[in-house]
C-alpha positions in Angstrom: -92.8 33.7 -30.7 -91.7 32.6 -34.2 -89.5 35.8 -34.4 -87.8 34.9 -31.2 -87.0 31.4 -32.3 -85.7 32.6 -35.6 -83.5 35.2 -33.7 -82.0 32.5 -31.5 -81.4 30.2 -34.4 -79.5 33.1 -36.1 -77.6 34.0 -33.0 -76.2 30.5 -32.3 -74.0 30.3 -35.4 -72.8 33.8 -34.9 -71.8 33.1 -31.3 -70.2 29.8 -32.3 -68.2 31.6 -35.0 -67.0 34.3 -32.5 -66.0 31.6 -30.0 -64.2 29.6 -32.6 -62.3 32.7 -33.7 -61.3 33.7 -30.2 -60.1 30.2 -29.4 -58.0 30.1 -32.6 -56.4 33.4 -31.7 -55.6 32.2 -28.2 -54.2 28.9 -29.5 -52.2 30.7 -32.1 -50.7 33.0 -29.5 -50.0 30.1 -27.1 -48.3 28.1 -29.8 -46.2 31.1 -30.8 -45.1 31.7 -27.2 -44.3 28.0 -26.7 -42.4 28.0 -30.0 -40.4 31.0 -29.1 -39.4 29.9 -25.5 -38.0 26.4 -26.4 -36.4 27.9 -29.5 -34.4 30.4 -27.4 -33.7 27.7 -24.8 -32.3 25.2 -27.3 -30.4 28.0 -29.0 -28.7 28.9 -25.7 -28.0 25.2 -25.0 -26.4 24.8 -28.4 -24.3 27.9 -27.9 -23.2 26.6 -24.5 -22.1 23.3 -25.9 -20.1 25.2 -28.5 -18.5 27.1 -25.6 -19.9 30.5 -26.7 -21.0 31.6 -23.2 -21.7 35.2 -24.1 -24.2 34.4 -26.8 -25.6 31.6 -24.7 -26.3 34.1 -21.9 -28.1 36.4 -24.3 -30.2 33.4 -25.5 -31.2 32.4 -22.0 -32.1 35.9 -21.1 -34.4 36.0 -24.1 -35.9 32.6 -23.0 -36.5 34.0 -19.5 -38.2 37.0 -20.9 -40.5 34.8 -22.9 -41.3 32.6 -20.0 -40.4 34.3 -16.7 -42.0 31.5 -14.6 -39.7 28.8 -15.8 -37.3 28.1 -12.9 -34.9 25.9 -14.9 -34.1 28.8 -17.2 -33.3 30.9 -14.2 -31.0 28.2 -12.8 -29.2 27.8 -16.1 -28.7 31.6 -16.4 -27.5 31.9 -12.8 -25.0 29.1 -13.2 -23.7 30.7 -16.4 -23.2 34.0 -14.6 -21.3 32.2 -11.8 -19.0 30.3 -14.2 -18.2 33.6 -16.0 -17.3 35.3 -12.7 -20.3 37.6 -12.8 -21.3 36.9 -9.3 -23.5 39.9 -8.7 -25.7 38.9 -11.6 -25.8 35.3 -10.4 -26.8 36.5 -6.9 -29.7 38.6 -8.4 -31.0 35.7 -10.4 -31.1 33.3 -7.4 -32.4 35.9 -5.0 -35.2 36.6 -7.6 -36.1 32.9 -7.4 -36.1 32.9 -3.6 -38.4 35.9 -3.7 -41.1 34.0 -5.6 -44.0 33.0 -3.3 -45.1 30.2 -5.7 -41.7 28.4 -5.7 -42.0 24.8 -4.3 -39.9 23.9 -1.3 -37.4 21.7 -3.1 -36.8 24.4 -5.7 -36.4 27.0 -2.9 -33.7 24.8 -1.3 -32.0 24.5 -4.7 -32.0 28.2 -5.2 -30.7 28.7 -1.6 -27.8 26.3 -2.4 -27.1 28.1 -5.7 -27.0 31.4 -3.8 -24.6 30.0 -1.3 -22.3 28.9 -4.1 -22.5 32.4 -5.6 -21.3 34.0 -2.3 -18.6 31.4 -1.9 -17.2 31.9 -5.3 -17.3 35.7 -4.8 -15.3 35.4 -1.6 -18.1 36.7 0.6 -17.5 34.0 3.3 -19.8 35.6 5.9 -22.8 35.6 3.6 -21.9 32.2 2.2 -21.8 30.8 5.8 -25.3 32.2 6.5 -26.6 30.8 3.2 -25.2 27.3 3.8 -26.5 27.3 7.4 -30.0 27.9 6.1 -29.8 24.6 4.3 -29.5 22.5 7.5 -32.1 19.7 7.5 -32.8 20.0 3.8 -31.8 17.7 1.0 -28.6 19.8 0.6 -27.6 19.4 4.2 -24.6 17.2 3.5 -23.4 19.4 0.6 -23.8 22.4 2.8 -21.8 21.0 5.7 -19.0 19.9 3.4 -18.9 23.4 1.8 -18.9 24.9 5.3 -15.9 22.7 6.2 -14.0 24.0 3.1 -15.0 27.6 4.0 -13.7 27.2 7.6 -10.4 25.8 6.3 -10.0 28.7 3.9 -10.8 31.2 6.6 -8.6 29.3 9.1 -11.5 29.0 11.6 -10.1 25.8 13.0 -12.6 25.4 15.9 -15.6 25.7 13.6 -13.9 23.3 11.2 -13.4 20.7 13.9 -17.0 21.0 15.1 -18.3 20.7 11.5 -16.1 17.7 10.8 -17.2 16.0 14.0 -20.8 16.5 13.0 -20.2 15.1 9.6 -18.6 12.0 11.1 -21.5 11.5 13.5 -23.9 11.6 10.6 -22.1 8.7 8.9 -20.7 10.7 6.0 -17.2 9.4 6.5 -14.1 9.3 8.7 -12.8 12.8 9.6 -10.5 11.9 12.5 -7.3 12.8 10.7 -8.6 16.1 9.5 -9.9 16.9 13.0 -6.4 16.1 14.4 -4.9 18.6 11.9 -7.4 21.3 13.0 -6.5 20.7 16.7 -2.8 20.9 15.9 -3.4 24.3 14.1 -5.3 25.4 17.2 -2.3 24.3 19.4 0.1 26.3 17.2 -2.1 29.4 17.5 -2.4 29.0 21.3 1.4 28.7 21.6 1.9 31.8 19.6 -0.4 33.7 22.1 1.4 32.1 25.1 -1.6 30.1 26.0 0.2 26.9 27.0 -2.7 25.2 28.7 -5.0 25.7 25.7 -2.2 24.3 23.4 -1.8 21.2 25.6 -5.6 20.6 25.5 -5.7 21.0 21.8 -2.9 18.5 21.3 -4.6 16.0 23.6 -7.8 16.4 21.6 -5.8 15.8 18.4 -4.4 12.5 19.7 -7.8 11.4 20.8 -9.3 12.2 17.3 -6.6 10.3 15.4 -4.4 8.1 17.7 -2.2 7.0 14.7 -1.8 10.4 13.2 1.9 11.5 13.1 1.5 15.3 13.4 0.4 15.4 17.1 3.5 13.4 18.1 5.8 15.5 15.9 4.4 18.8 17.3 4.4 17.5 20.9 8.1 16.7 20.6 8.9 20.1 19.1 7.1 21.9 22.0 8.9 19.8 24.6 12.3 20.5 22.9 11.6 24.2 22.9 10.8 24.0 26.6 14.2 22.2 27.3 12.4 18.9 28.1 14.6 17.0 25.7 14.2 13.5 27.2 10.4 13.8 26.8 10.9 15.1 23.2 13.0 12.1 22.3 10.4 9.8 23.8 7.7 11.4 21.6 9.8 11.3 18.5 10.9 7.7 19.2 7.2 6.8 19.2 6.8 8.7 15.9 9.8 6.9 14.4 8.3 3.5 15.2 4.8 4.5 13.9 5.7 6.6 10.8 9.3 6.7 9.7 8.6 8.9 6.7 7.1 11.6 9.0 10.0 11.2 11.5 12.5 12.4 8.8 10.9 15.8 9.2 12.3 16.1 12.7 15.4 13.9 12.4 17.8 16.8 12.8 15.8 18.1 15.8 16.0 14.6 17.2 19.8 14.6 16.9 20.0 18.1 18.6 17.9 17.0 21.5 20.0 13.8 21.9 23.2 15.8 22.0 21.7 18.2 24.5 21.3 15.4 27.1 24.3 13.3 26.1 22.5 10.6 24.2 24.6 11.1 21.0 25.6 7.4 20.5 22.1 6.1 21.1 20.5 8.6 18.7 23.2 7.9 16.1 22.5 4.2 16.3 18.7 4.6 15.9 19.2 7.1 13.1 21.5 4.6 11.3 18.9 1.8 11.7 16.2 4.1 10.3 18.5 5.0 7.4 19.1 1.3 6.6 15.3 0.7 6.6 14.5 3.7 4.4 17.5 5.6 3.0 17.1 9.3 3.1 19.5 12.3 3.0 17.6 13.9 5.9 18.3 10.8 8.1 21.9 10.7 7.0 22.4 14.4 7.8 20.8 13.8 11.2 23.1 10.9 12.0 26.1 13.0 11.0 24.8 15.7 13.3 24.4 13.3 16.2 28.0 12.2 15.6 29.2 15.8 15.7 30.3 16.4 12.2 28.9 17.9 9.0 27.2 15.8 6.3 29.9 16.7 3.7 32.5 15.1 5.8 30.6 11.8 6.2 32.2 8.9 4.3 28.7 7.4 3.8 27.7 10.4 1.7 29.4 9.2 -1.4 27.7 5.8 -1.2 24.4 7.5 -0.8 25.1 9.7 -3.8 25.9 6.6 -5.9 22.7 4.8 -4.7 20.5 7.9 -4.8 21.9 10.4 -7.4 19.9 13.5 -6.4 20.9 17.1 -6.7 20.6 17.5 -2.9 23.2 14.8 -2.3 25.4 16.3 -5.0 25.1 19.7 -3.4 26.3 18.2 -0.1 29.3 16.7 -1.8 30.1 20.0 -3.4 30.5 21.5 0.0 33.8 19.7 0.3 36.9 21.2 -1.4 37.4 20.0 -4.9 41.0 19.1 -4.1 39.7 16.4 -1.8 37.6 14.7 -4.5 38.4 11.3 -5.9 37.7 10.2 -9.4 34.8 8.2 -7.9 33.4 11.3 -6.3 33.6 13.3 -9.5 31.8 10.5 -11.4 29.0 10.3 -8.9 28.4 14.0 -8.9 28.4 14.0 -12.7 25.8 11.2 -12.8 23.6 13.0 -10.3 23.7 16.2 -12.3 22.9 14.3 -15.5 20.0 12.5 -14.0 18.5 15.7 -12.5 19.0 17.6 -15.8 17.3 15.0 -18.0 13.7 16.2 -17.4 14.8 19.7 -18.3 16.4 18.7 -21.5 13.1 18.4 -23.4 11.1 20.4 -25.8 7.7 21.6 -24.6 4.6 22.5 -26.7 3.5 26.0 -26.0 -0.1 25.1 -26.9 -0.7 22.0 -24.7 2.4 21.5 -22.6 3.3 18.1 -24.3 7.0 17.4 -23.7 9.4 15.3 -25.8 13.1 14.5 -26.0 13.2 15.4 -29.7 11.9 18.4 -31.6 8.5 18.1 -33.4 7.2 20.5 -36.1 3.7 19.2 -35.3 2.8 18.5 -31.7 1.9 14.8 -31.2 -0.4 15.8 -28.4 -2.6 18.6 -29.8 -1.5 18.4 -33.5 -0.6 22.1 -33.5 2.0 23.2 -36.0 5.1 25.2 -35.0 4.0 25.1 -31.4 7.4 23.8 -30.1 9.8 26.6 -29.3 13.2 25.6 -30.7 14.7 25.7 -27.2 14.8 23.1 -24.5 12.8 23.6 -21.3 15.9 24.5 -19.2 16.6 27.4 -21.6 13.1 28.9 -21.6 
């Protein structure tokens, strides 16, 4: 019995020693791993801040290898790949995250959103659409719908874009009426190109309902009526547009004059165009008024006054259409002033490093402080 007690007493310190040694080894290894992982992470972060993306990627890969369970490192690495245009590698990183069974729901949604961005940047619109649709009902629902709206615009899927914009508006994200009107107008143009007149009419009606004050549906409706020979209806649509949005009306001012002449309403159209010009002087309105009166803009006596008031190259070009022999001294002076004004922005020196422009030459750029970055030639001579 005494021998057994003595053996136990001897074994206890030995067992304690072995336990202590094992714990020290485990702690040492754990500390070493914890040291190595943050060290690689902070190294990558520092390189990223210094815009050394290649070296930053290598550092993050090292950090992921040291701690493969850290999701933040995977997200950082995937975002870096995407920013560098290495979309396949970014996709692999985010798909690896989605394949983990231990990933929390919020992190899974985040990985799904990152994967959708990868596909979008890579131009894989079909796969991007599927990835974004998988985010419906998640914390990324709004971001996904806005991204889908952009995707549908880029792929010119106007019906899907209109439906998505309407859903966003119903959810209280914002007002999308004007954009929906544009989508419906695009659908009307496509339907007209296919000879589907009824579909085009319906799309334009939907455009007007989505945004009653939008100018494009009225403008487009007038153009369609004019092409169909319904000039009186076209004029009515464009008169409505003129009263609502004079700036947009200038886009069809010449068409307005042509339709008025087609049904013998030249004088009325000329008077309305003159009133519009007086309210907001524009070369397009002046050209349309001349057209309604049956003569070219270059022969209009009001052109010289417009050139003196608004010395633009377009007005000068219209004056130049007249024979030089018919010019007066006043005309020559007005053309010279217009050309000088238009040429002024081109008579500058531009820094090749940052694009800073100046009227005089600098040896050191005031913008980016680069030396000898100004080519000794003005912008118009480059």
